[in-house]
DRENPA-375054 format. One record per residue (C-alpha): y negated, x, z. Coordinates in steps of 0.05 Angstrom, whole numbers. Each point is the difference from the previous one (the first is absolute). Layout:
<recs>
c2; c1; c3
Y; X; Z
...
</recs>
This chain:
<recs>
c2; c1; c3
400; 2007; -2793
20; -60; -39
14; -38; 66
-70; 20; 21
-31; -26; -65
37; -64; 5
-22; -12; 70
-70; 20; -12
-3; -43; -64
28; -66; 39
-49; 11; 54
-55; 6; -50
17; -62; -39
15; -42; 55
-62; 16; 39
-44; -4; -61
29; -70; -23
-19; -26; 73
-68; 31; -2
-21; -18; -67
32; -71; 0
-27; -19; 68
-70; 28; -23
5; -44; -63
17; -61; 36
-60; 14; 49
-43; 11; -56
21; -65; -30
-5; -39; 68
-72; 25; 16
30; 44; 54
33; -55; 43
41; 34; 52
-25; 72; -18
-4; 17; 71
73; -14; 19
21; 39; -64
-48; 60; 14
50; 42; 42
60; -11; -44
-38; 10; -65
-27; 66; 29
66; 21; 23
32; -13; -70
-63; 41; -26
20; 59; 39
69; 0; -16
-17; -13; -76
-48; 58; 1
45; 47; 43
62; -16; -42
-44; 9; -68
-22; 66; 23
72; 19; 12
18; -19; -68
-59; 36; -28
27; 64; 37
73; -9; -24
-13; -23; -71
-68; 19; -29
-10; 75; 20
-29; 45; -49
-50; -5; -55
-24; -73; -2
12; -38; -64
-29; -68; -20
56; -31; 40
-29; 34; 63
-70; -17; -15
16; -71; -8
38; 0; 65
-63; 38; 33
-43; -60; -25
45; -46; 34
7; 36; 65
-79; 8; 3
-1; -75; -11
49; -18; 58
-39; 46; 46
-62; -39; -18
34; -65; 8
22; 21; 71
-71; 23; 15
-29; -68; -25
49; -38; 48
-14; 43; 61
-79; -9; -14
7; -71; -14
38; -10; 65
-46; 39; 43
-64; -37; -33
37; -69; 14
14; 17; 75
-77; 23; 10
-28; -60; -34
-17; -62; 43
18; -56; -46
0; -74; 21
42; -48; -42
73; 13; -16
-14; -16; -75
-54; 58; -1
46; 43; 39
58; -6; -53
-43; 10; -60
-38; 61; 31
70; 40; -7
6; -22; -75
-44; 54; -28
39; 59; 28
67; -27; -13
-20; -15; -75
-24; 71; -5
61; 30; 29
46; -47; -44
-40; 28; -60
14; 67; 21
71; -9; 16
6; -28; -68
-24; 60; -30
52; 40; 42
58; -45; -25
-21; 6; -67
-7; 77; 4
73; 7; 27
33; -43; -46
-37; 29; -60
14; 70; 23
70; -6; -4
0; -2; -74
-48; 54; -13
</recs>
């Protein structure tokens, strides 16, 4: 079981770092290159969420305490961030936008919302360790 926990933890951390880090960068740059990173980001999101679910199953079964409640808040924030990113990409694809400058800035709001939600996720995971 320890090997399973280690593998799940490594997958969770690495995919989460890429997902959150790239989202923070895209939010800061106004969504520039967001289209090129959509699939890698969503792949990382799926791995992070699946490995997080595996870690929950392996480590947090039973009566939930304050640590589990904090992790639940982080998990919900991550799921919302993924939904915002997917919705933002869908809305972007359907919009008819003329200029490249408008094109880049139109992606920024969803990136910023997703970045804020992922920041909550990261804070919850870090804080839960010490409760």
